[in-house]
C-alpha positions, 0 to 999 in steps of 0.5 A: 454467461460463461467465464473461465474460473481462474479469470473470475477468481483473480478478479475477485481477489483484486476487487475484495480489497476495496469492499468494506467489511462492515457497513450499514449501507450494502453498496459498500459491502457489495461487488458490482457485476456489469456487462452492459459494455460487452465484457464482464466488469467487477467493481467495488468501493468503500469510504475512501476508494474504488475499483472497476476491473475488466475481465475482458470476457465478452458476453451478450448477456445483460448483467447489472447487479450487486451482490455481497462481496464477502460471500461472492468472494469466498464462494468463487475462490472455492470453485474447482471446475474450469468454467463458471456460468453466471446468470440472473433470476428475476423472481426472486432477484438473484445472481446464480453461479453454476458449474457442472458440480456447483450451484450458488444463489446470491441476493442481488440489488440493482447496480444503479446504486453504484457511483460512476467509477469512470468518467472523462478525465485528462490523464498523465502517463506515469511510471508503474513504479508509482505502485511500489512507491505507494506500498513502501511509503505507506509504512511510514504513515499512521492512521492514528494521527490526529492530523488527517493529512498525515494519514495519507501518502503525499505526491508532488512533482519536482525536477522531473520526478514524482516524489511520493512521501509518507510520514507520521512526524517521527518517521518518513519514507520517500520514493522518487519516480521519473516523470516528464514534467516538461509540458504545460500541465502536470499532476498537482500535489495531492494526498491520498489515504493510506488504505487507498494507496495500499489497495491500489498497489495490491490490485493494479496488475499487469505491465501495461501503461498507467495513467493519472488524473485528478480533480479537486476531490479525487485521484483516478488511476487507469490501467489496461484493465482497471480504473481506480479512484481515491478520495483526496485528503485536505490540508497542508502536508508538512515539508517532509522532503526537507529531511531528505534534502539534508547533507549527510556529510557528518554522517557515518554508516553501518551496513548489515544483512537485512535478514540478520537485522530482521531476525534480531529485531524480531527476537528482541521484540519479545522483550519489548512491551509493544511495537511502540517500545524502543530498542538500543542499536550499538555499532562497533567496528565489526558488529551491530548489537541490538538489545531490548528489555529492562531489569524488571521483565528481563532483557535480550541482546543479539550481535550481528555481523556489520561493517561500521565506520564509527561507533555509536549508541542510539535508541529507536522505535522498534516497530519503525525500524522493523517495518523497513527491514521486513521490506529489505530483508533480502538485501544489505541494509545501510544505516546513516547515523549522526547525533542523538537528535539527528534523523537516522536514514535507512537504505537498501542495497536494491532500493535505488529510489526509496529512502526511509528515516526515523527519529531516534528516541530521547532516552538515556542508553 
């Protein structure tokens, strides 16, 4: 079958996120190529999630094989010609990739080893902003947590919205997406692994409608050219929403350029031992002072312009703040601060649905 190189390259770039790099089972490190329904579909799945991407390239040729994902991905991305020809040689069983100047052969296995990546489900229409929610809330999730449910992104329906949360106990993110919950049924509370959330956010392209479905073990997301699945994490998710529902009446604000703050944090991090170290944030009337280091290894202090309602001095985890600011570096960032044991809220001037908080560190500064 012949297919445009650009289409094939774009599809394998989307699918590679779901292929495991290392596994004793080839199915986790392979791509599925399937033309049984008349168009070329490319699938991949690892231990936590899967994708099945439709190129919408019609063909009568029957291909139903798996090939090593990393090799296929690298080979296809290197092709310069406009068209690619894909075919299967039976003896030996190989997938052949040809252009006018290029030929590659890949050891092929039967596609039967792949799980059913589709299936029949009752889907709910969801705003595509949920993909932004996955990506942004994932920055507050740590895969190192001893509590498995905290290694995931949580979704719940509340008051006409799907609320998406990520937290590791010391920071949290919340993104709200409009959702019509007036019907008799709506998606239940679920938690999906951080990796699956990021993979889906990276791979779900286009502007068409997006649909959700769930069962007891799996989340299924369908778009006009793809089906994604993710396993669900078991456990009771902590009530992270209670922090975002707190009154900020006693809080004061400081507003600073996101790019200035990102630059300052990046520079002082040289004097931090690692991304888990702390920096001191000191707000004055017209500036925010960022400092890090100690008497033994040295220190750095950078002052950036800011608008501050009330002076303050707090210590925070440098990595937690930097992760947020890198997302908001093209806008103004506002920090809501109160006492030394109260959460610090961060918002971006263009983040209308996304809030983030970090707990200050109990360090004498």
